[in-house]
C-alpha positions in Angstrom: 0.1 -0.1 -0.2 1.3 3.5 -0.7 2.3 5.1 2.4 -0.8 6.9 4.1 0.2 9.9 6.5 -3.0 10.4 8.3 -6.0 8.1 9.4 -8.0 9.8 6.5 -5.5 8.8 3.8 -5.7 5.3 5.2 -9.1 4.9 4.9 -9.2 6.6 1.7 -6.6 3.9 0.3 -8.7 0.9 1.6 -12.0 2.2 0.4 -10.5 2.8 -3.0 -8.7 -0.7 -3.0 -12.1 -2.2 -2.0 -13.9 -0.3 -5.2 -11.3 -1.4 -7.5 -11.4 -5.1 -6.3 -15.2 -4.8 -6.8 -14.9 -3.9 -10.3 -12.3 -6.3 -11.2 -14.3 -9.2 -9.8 -17.3 -7.9 -11.7 -15.3 -7.9 -15.0 -14.0 -11.3 -14.5 -17.3 -13.0 -13.4 -18.9 -11.5 -16.4 -16.2 -12.1 -18.8 -15.6 -8.7 -19.9 -12.0 -8.6 -18.4 -11.0 -10.6 -21.3 -12.5 -8.1 -23.8 -9.5 -5.5 -23.0 -6.3 -5.9 -25.0 -3.9 -4.0 -22.7 -3.2 -3.2 -19.3 -1.4 0.1 -18.2 0.4 0.0 -14.9 1.8 3.1 -12.7 4.5 3.8 -10.6 2.2 4.3 -7.6 -1.1 3.9 -6.2 -1.7 7.7 -6.2 -0.4 8.0 -9.9 -2.8 5.2 -11.0 -5.5 7.4 -9.2 -4.7 10.5 -11.0 -5.0 8.4 -14.4 -8.1 7.2 -13.4 -9.6 10.7 -13.5 -8.7 11.1 -17.6 -10.6 7.9 -18.5 -13.6 9.4 -19.6 -14.1 9.3 -23.5 -11.8 6.2 -23.8 -12.6 2.4 -23.8 -10.7 2.0 -20.7 -11.4 1.1 -17.1 -9.2 1.2 -13.8 -8.9 -1.9 -11.7 -6.3 -3.2 -9.0 -2.9 -4.2 -10.9 -3.8 -7.8 -12.1 -2.0 -10.5 -10.2 -0.8 -11.8 -13.8 1.1 -8.6 -13.8 2.4 -8.0 -10.5 1.1 -9.8 -6.9 1.0 -6.5 -4.9 -1.1 -3.3 -4.4 -1.1 -0.8 -7.5 -3.6 0.6 -10.0 -3.8 -0.6 -13.6 -6.1 0.6 -16.3 -7.3 -2.0 -18.8 -7.6 -0.5 -22.2 -9.1 -1.9 -25.7 -6.2 -1.8 -28.2 -8.1 1.0 -30.4 -7.6 3.6 -27.6 -4.3 2.6 -26.2 -2.0 5.0 -28.2 -4.5 7.6 -27.6 -4.8 7.2 -24.0 -1.1 6.8 -23.6 -0.6 10.2 -25.5 -3.4 11.9 -23.3 -1.8 10.8 -20.2 1.8 12.0 -21.1 0.0 15.3 -21.9 -1.7 15.3 -18.3 1.8 14.7 -16.6 0.8 11.0 -15.6 3.6 8.5 -15.2 3.2 5.2 -16.6 5.7 2.6 -15.5 4.6 -0.3 -18.0 2.4 -1.4 -20.8 1.2 -5.1 -20.8 -0.5 -6.8 -23.9 -2.8 -9.6 -23.2 -1.7 -12.9 -24.4 -4.3 -15.6 -23.4 -4.6 -15.7 -19.6 -1.2 -13.6 -19.1 0.0 -10.1 -19.7 3.2 -9.8 -21.4 5.1 -6.2 -21.2 5.7 -4.4 -24.4 7.4 -1.1 -25.5 5.2 1.7 -26.0 
């Protein structure tokens, strides 16, 4: 978990984690998880939450970083191939740092250069 400095921040991170995990469980249970081609990873939870604010208008959704990429805390963004380059460019323009881009290959994700 990112370092929370106050009780309020700790509660915020816990509630955010719950919210993101509920979305991920829903996507996996309905089969929608597999409809996204890429996952964008971020260097920190706050950076991923910053990115989440800019997803409107893109075929993308925020989730906890999938265990297939990293078994730990983090925020990821699933995105469809047709929106990947446009979203990456937009996030860069907004000053959001990206730590990796991962392409779905079957049941796993493989890091790609973008």
